[in-house]
VEXDREN-2710 file (C-alpha; in Angstrom, 1 decimal):
% VEXDREN-2710
k/r/px/py/pz
1/MET/0.1/0.1/0.0
2/ALA/1.3/3.5/-1.0
3/ASP/2.5/5.8/1.8
4/LYS/0.7/9.0/2.6
5/ALA/3.4/11.2/0.7
6/THR/3.1/8.9/-2.4
7/ARG/-0.7/9.0/-2.5
8/LEU/-0.5/12.8/-2.1
9/HIS/1.9/13.1/-4.8
10/GLU/-0.2/10.8/-7.2
11/ASP/-3.3/13.0/-6.5
12/ALA/-1.8/16.5/-6.5
13/THR/-1.6/18.5/-9.4
14/ILE/2.2/18.7/-10.2
15/ILE/3.9/21.6/-12.0
16/ASP/7.4/22.6/-13.0
17/GLY/7.5/26.2/-13.9
18/LEU/10.5/25.6/-16.1
19/ILE/12.6/22.7/-17.4
20/VAL/15.3/23.2/-20.2
21/SER/16.4/19.6/-20.7
22/LYS/17.5/17.6/-23.9
23/TRP/14.0/17.1/-25.2
24/GLY/13.0/13.9/-26.7
25/PRO/11.4/10.5/-25.6
26/ASP/13.7/9.9/-22.6
27/ILE/12.7/13.2/-20.9
28/PHE/9.3/12.7/-21.8
29/ALA/9.0/9.1/-20.2
30/ALA/10.8/10.7/-17.2
31/MET/8.3/13.3/-16.6
32/ARG/5.7/10.4/-16.5
33/ALA/7.8/8.7/-14.2
34/GLY/8.0/11.6/-12.0
35/GLY/4.2/12.2/-11.8
36/LEU/4.5/15.7/-13.8
37/THR/1.2/17.0/-14.6
38/ALA/2.7/19.9/-16.7
39/ALA/5.9/21.8/-17.2
40/ASN/6.9/24.9/-18.9
41/CYS/9.3/23.8/-21.4
42/THR/11.8/26.1/-22.9
43/CYS/11.9/25.8/-26.7
44/SER/13.8/29.0/-27.7
45/ILE/16.5/30.9/-25.7
46/TRP/18.9/33.0/-28.0
47/GLY/17.3/32.3/-31.4
48/GLY/15.4/34.5/-33.8
49/PHE/12.2/33.9/-35.7
50/ASP/13.4/30.9/-37.7
51/GLU/14.8/29.2/-35.0
52/ALA/11.9/29.7/-32.8
53/MET/9.5/28.5/-35.5
54/ARG/11.4/25.5/-36.1
55/ALA/11.6/24.6/-32.6
56/ILE/7.6/24.6/-32.3
57/ALA/7.4/22.6/-35.7
58/ILE/9.7/19.8/-33.9
59/TRP/7.2/20.0/-30.9
60/LYS/4.2/19.6/-33.0
61/GLY/6.0/16.5/-34.5
62/TRP/6.6/15.2/-30.9
63/PHE/3.0/15.7/-29.7
64/ARG/1.9/13.3/-32.6
65/GLU/4.8/10.8/-32.1
66/HIS/4.7/10.4/-28.2
67/ALA/1.0/11.2/-27.8
68/ALA/1.0/8.3/-25.0
69/LEU/3.2/10.5/-23.0
70/ILE/2.8/14.1/-23.7
71/ARG/0.1/16.7/-24.8
72/GLN/0.2/20.1/-25.6
73/VAL/-1.2/22.7/-23.1
74/ARG/-3.1/25.9/-24.4
75/ASP/-5.3/26.4/-21.1
76/VAL/-5.9/25.1/-17.6
77/ALA/-8.4/22.7/-19.0
78/ASP/-5.7/20.8/-21.1
79/ILE/-3.7/20.7/-17.6
80/ALA/-6.7/18.9/-15.9
81/ALA/-7.1/16.7/-19.0
82/ALA/-3.4/15.8/-18.8
83/LYS/-4.0/14.8/-15.1
84/ARG/-7.0/12.4/-15.9
85/GLU/-5.1/10.9/-18.9
86/ARG/-1.9/10.4/-17.2
87/ARG/0.1/12.2/-19.6
88/THR/2.3/15.5/-19.0
89/GLY/1.1/18.6/-20.3
90/ILE/3.7/20.6/-22.4
91/ILE/3.4/24.4/-21.9
92/LEU/5.6/25.9/-24.8
93/GLY/7.7/28.7/-23.6
94/TRP/10.6/31.0/-24.6
95/GLN/13.4/32.5/-22.7
96/ASN/13.6/35.3/-24.9
97/SER/11.3/37.7/-26.7
98/THR/13.8/37.7/-29.9
99/GLY/11.6/35.1/-31.7
100/PHE/9.1/37.8/-32.5
101/ALA/11.7/39.6/-34.3
102/GLU/10.4/43.1/-33.1
103/PHE/7.1/42.4/-35.2
104/LEU/4.2/42.6/-32.9
105/PRO/1.7/41.0/-35.2
106/PHE/3.8/37.7/-34.7
107/VAL/2.7/37.7/-31.3
108/PRO/-0.8/36.2/-31.9
109/VAL/0.6/34.0/-34.6
110/PHE/2.8/32.1/-31.9
111/HIS/-0.1/32.3/-29.4
112/GLU/-2.2/30.3/-32.0
113/LEU/0.7/27.8/-32.2
114/GLY/0.5/27.5/-28.7
115/LEU/3.2/29.6/-27.2
116/ARG/2.2/30.3/-23.6
117/VAL/5.3/31.8/-21.4
118/VAL/7.7/34.4/-22.9
119/GLN/10.6/35.9/-21.0
120/LEU/11.2/39.4/-22.2
121/THR/15.3/39.1/-22.1
122/TYR/17.9/36.4/-21.4
123/HIS/20.8/37.5/-19.5
124/THR/21.8/40.6/-21.6
125/ALA/19.9/43.4/-23.1
126/ASN/17.6/43.3/-26.5
127/MET/15.0/45.7/-28.0
128/THR/12.9/45.2/-25.0
129/GLY/15.0/45.9/-22.2
130/GLY/17.9/45.0/-20.1
131/GLY/19.0/41.4/-18.6
132/CYS/20.2/40.4/-15.4
133/LEU/23.8/40.4/-16.3
134/GLU/23.5/43.7/-18.3
135/SER/26.3/45.9/-17.1
136/ARG/23.7/48.6/-17.4
137/ASP/20.0/48.0/-17.0
138/GLY/18.2/51.0/-18.9
139/GLY/14.7/49.7/-18.0
140/LEU/11.9/48.6/-20.3
141/THR/11.9/50.4/-23.7
142/ASP/9.1/51.8/-25.6
143/PHE/8.9/48.6/-27.7
144/GLY/9.0/46.6/-24.4
145/HIS/5.9/48.7/-23.3
146/ASP/4.3/47.5/-26.6
147/LEU/5.3/44.1/-26.3
148/VAL/3.9/43.7/-22.6
149/ALA/0.7/45.0/-23.8
150/GLU/0.3/42.7/-26.6
151/LEU/1.3/39.8/-24.4
152/ASN/-1.2/40.8/-22.1
153/ARG/-3.9/41.3/-24.9
154/VAL/-3.7/37.5/-26.2
155/GLY/-2.8/36.1/-22.9
156/ILE/1.0/35.0/-22.7
157/LEU/2.6/34.9/-19.2
158/ILE/5.7/37.4/-18.7
159/ASP/8.6/35.7/-17.3
160/LEU/11.2/37.9/-15.7
161/SER/13.7/35.2/-14.5
162/HIS/16.7/36.4/-16.5
163/VAL/15.4/40.0/-16.7
164/GLY/17.4/42.9/-15.1
165/ALA/15.8/44.4/-11.8
166/THR/15.2/47.8/-13.3
167/THR/13.1/46.0/-16.5
168/SER/11.6/43.5/-14.2
169/ARG/10.0/46.4/-12.1
170/ASP/9.0/48.5/-15.1
171/ALA/7.2/45.2/-16.6
172/ILE/5.6/44.5/-13.4
173/LEU/4.0/47.9/-13.3
174/ALA/3.4/48.1/-17.0
175/SER/1.7/44.7/-17.1
176/LYS/-2.1/44.6/-16.6
177/GLN/-1.7/40.9/-15.7
178/PRO/0.5/39.2/-13.1
179/ALA/4.2/38.3/-14.3
180/ALA/6.2/35.6/-13.1
181/TYR/9.9/34.7/-12.0
182/THR/9.3/31.0/-13.4
183/HIS/12.8/30.1/-12.1
184/CYS/14.9/31.9/-9.6
185/ALA/16.5/31.5/-6.1
186/PRO/16.7/34.0/-3.3
187/ARG/19.9/36.2/-3.5
188/ALA/19.7/36.4/0.6
189/LEU/21.0/32.7/0.4
190/LYS/23.5/33.2/-2.6
191/ASP/24.8/36.4/-3.9
192/HIS/24.3/35.5/-7.6
193/GLY/23.6/38.0/-10.6
194/ARG/20.7/35.6/-11.5
195/ASN/19.2/35.4/-7.9
196/LYS/16.5/37.8/-6.9
197/THR/16.6/40.1/-3.8
198/ASP/13.8/39.8/-1.2
199/GLU/12.7/43.4/-2.3
200/GLU/12.4/42.0/-5.7
201/LEU/10.6/38.7/-4.6
202/ARG/8.1/40.9/-2.3
203/PHE/7.5/43.3/-5.2
204/ILE/6.1/40.9/-7.8
205/ALA/4.4/38.9/-5.0
206/GLU/2.5/41.9/-3.8
207/ARG/1.1/42.4/-7.5
208/GLY/0.1/38.9/-7.8
209/GLY/3.0/37.5/-9.5
210/MET/4.4/34.0/-8.9
211/ILE/8.0/32.9/-8.2
212/GLY/9.1/29.4/-9.2
213/VAL/12.0/28.5/-6.8
214/THR/14.9/26.6/-8.8
215/MET/17.2/24.0/-7.7
216/PHE/19.7/25.0/-10.2
217/PRO/23.0/24.3/-8.2
218/PRO/25.1/27.3/-9.1
219/PHE/22.4/29.3/-7.6
220/MET/22.4/27.6/-4.4
221/PRO/24.8/28.5/-1.2
222/ARG/26.6/25.2/-1.6
223/GLY/26.6/24.7/-5.3
224/ASN/26.9/21.0/-6.5
225/ASP/27.1/19.8/-2.9
226/SER/23.4/21.4/-2.1
227/SER/21.0/18.9/-0.7
228/LEU/17.3/18.5/-1.2
229/ASP/17.0/20.2/2.3
230/ASP/19.0/23.0/1.0
231/TYR/16.2/23.5/-1.8
232/LEU/13.6/23.4/0.8
233/ASP/15.3/26.0/2.8
234/ALA/15.4/28.2/-0.5
235/ILE/11.6/27.3/-0.8
236/GLU/10.7/28.3/2.8
237/HIS/12.7/31.4/2.6
238/THR/10.7/32.7/-0.4
239/ILE/7.5/31.6/1.1
240/ARG/8.3/33.8/4.2
241/ILE/8.7/36.9/1.8
242/ALA/6.0/36.3/-0.8
243/GLY/3.6/34.0/1.0
244/GLU/2.7/30.4/0.2
245/ASP/0.1/31.5/-2.2
246/GLN/2.6/33.0/-4.8
247/VAL/5.4/30.5/-4.6
248/GLY/5.8/27.2/-6.9
249/ILE/8.4/25.0/-8.4
250/GLY/10.8/25.9/-11.2
251/THR/13.5/23.5/-11.1
252/ASP/15.4/24.6/-14.3
253/PHE/16.3/21.0/-15.0
254/THR/18.9/20.5/-17.6
255/GLN/18.7/16.7/-17.8
256/GLY/20.6/15.3/-20.9
257/GLN/22.4/18.4/-21.6
258/GLY/26.0/18.7/-22.0
259/GLN/28.9/21.1/-22.1
260/GLU/28.0/22.6/-25.4
261/ALA/24.5/23.4/-24.2
262/PHE/25.8/25.2/-21.1
263/ASP/28.2/27.3/-23.0
264/TYR/25.4/28.2/-25.3
265/TYR/23.3/29.3/-22.4
266/THR/26.2/31.2/-20.8
267/ARG/27.6/33.1/-23.8
268/ASP/26.3/36.4/-25.2
269/LYS/23.6/35.7/-27.9
270/GLY/25.0/32.0/-27.5
271/THR/28.1/32.5/-29.3
272/GLY/29.8/35.7/-27.7
273/ARG/31.5/36.5/-24.5
274/MET/31.3/34.3/-21.3
275/LEU/28.8/36.1/-19.2
276/LEU/29.4/33.8/-16.2
277/PRO/32.3/31.3/-15.2
278/ARG/32.4/28.3/-17.1
279/LEU/29.7/25.9/-15.6
280/GLY/31.4/22.6/-16.2
281/SER/29.6/19.6/-14.5
282/VAL/26.2/20.6/-12.7
283/THR/25.1/17.9/-10.3
284/PHE/21.6/18.3/-8.5
285/PRO/21.1/16.9/-5.2
286/ASP/20.9/13.4/-4.2
287/GLY/17.3/12.1/-4.2
288/PHE/16.2/15.0/-6.5
289/GLY/18.8/14.8/-9.2
290/SER/16.5/14.0/-12.0
291/ILE/13.1/14.7/-13.2
292/GLN/11.8/11.1/-12.2
293/GLU/12.5/11.6/-8.8
294/PHE/9.9/14.5/-8.4
295/PRO/8.1/12.3/-5.8
296/ASN/11.2/12.7/-3.5
297/LEU/10.4/16.6/-3.3
298/THR/6.8/15.9/-1.9
299/ARG/8.1/13.4/0.4
300/ALA/10.7/15.9/1.7
301/MET/8.2/18.7/2.2
302/GLU/5.9/16.2/4.4
303/ARG/9.0/15.3/6.2
304/ARG/9.3/19.2/7.2
305/GLY/5.9/18.9/8.5
306/TRP/4.3/20.8/5.7
307/ALA/0.4/20.8/5.6
308/ALA/-0.9/19.0/2.6
309/THR/-2.8/22.1/1.6
310/ARG/0.7/24.0/1.3
311/ILE/2.2/21.0/-0.6
312/ARG/-0.5/21.1/-3.1
313/LYS/-0.2/24.8/-3.7
314/VAL/3.6/24.9/-4.0
315/MET/3.7/21.7/-6.1
316/GLY/1.4/23.1/-8.8
317/GLY/-1.8/24.6/-7.3
318/ASN/-0.6/28.1/-7.3
319/TRP/0.7/28.0/-11.0
320/VAL/-2.6/26.4/-12.1
321/ARG/-4.4/29.6/-10.4
322/MET/-2.0/32.1/-12.2
323/PHE/-2.3/30.5/-15.6
324/GLY/-6.2/30.9/-15.2
325/GLU/-5.7/34.3/-14.8
326/VAL/-3.2/35.2/-17.3
327/TRP/-4.1/32.7/-20.2
328/ARG/-7.4/34.7/-20.8
329/GLN/-7.3/36.3/-24.2
330/GLN/-8.4/40.0/-23.8
331/PRO/-10.9/41.4/-26.5
332/ASP/-9.5/43.7/-29.0
333/SER/-9.8/47.4/-28.0
END
């Protein structure tokens, strides 16, 4: 007979706010083994229009070829259906807005194709605003304001995880819908350019936004030596700042990725100067080192004495609520 934590994990809606693994059938099977109901799956980072469109075309093929394991998510009803069908719902997301090629009419086109999450910038600046590793963050540009308005109109979640502090604040204030840090960690625990200060966490939460806490080892105080308890410490710190209704999971799992992928992520525009020290090997903690070990996270929360209601919220319920708020397409004005 399954233990209490196993039954809770199997019954709850489990959502990962961001995964950037090496996509393919092995990862899809790992998602099912881990009991993932849905995940925001990165399909574009540094690419422009052609690369972003190609990636979505590839995903459309995977939806057909691996229909027993995955299904596309366009709204929260699809998340519920994925749970009933014991498949994993795939939320197509970008970690940059460059795929729109600075042409706003492409926004509703990609929305029709199923794009549901867009990060405004990745590490450095683009025509939208500044990144978290840009030497000078000038804030949201005029085009950035137009893009925010159009993302609001069609119902695409604005992600600010890699976005600079000034641009993020501007975007949160400009957006008529709540925004998210889909995958970040508290800077109070580790002073890293990708982590968010308590002030930033509080600011987005007070305006209805969501924070997906990441376990990516370079962002944790003990790096590759971090444990699952260290991850829970980061989640609990974020809850103390933002409240348990505004916090979720955003692992940033890189399962199957090698050094070439890490170099691509950490070089400006994918090929330029190194923005961060070369990552080398990245080791997630024992017990939560892979997507298929997601049930261990629920068990760890229960061992900490978390109430079932809190576990359900953080493991997915909060994401469902926020997606429901944002993915409502607004009528043309």
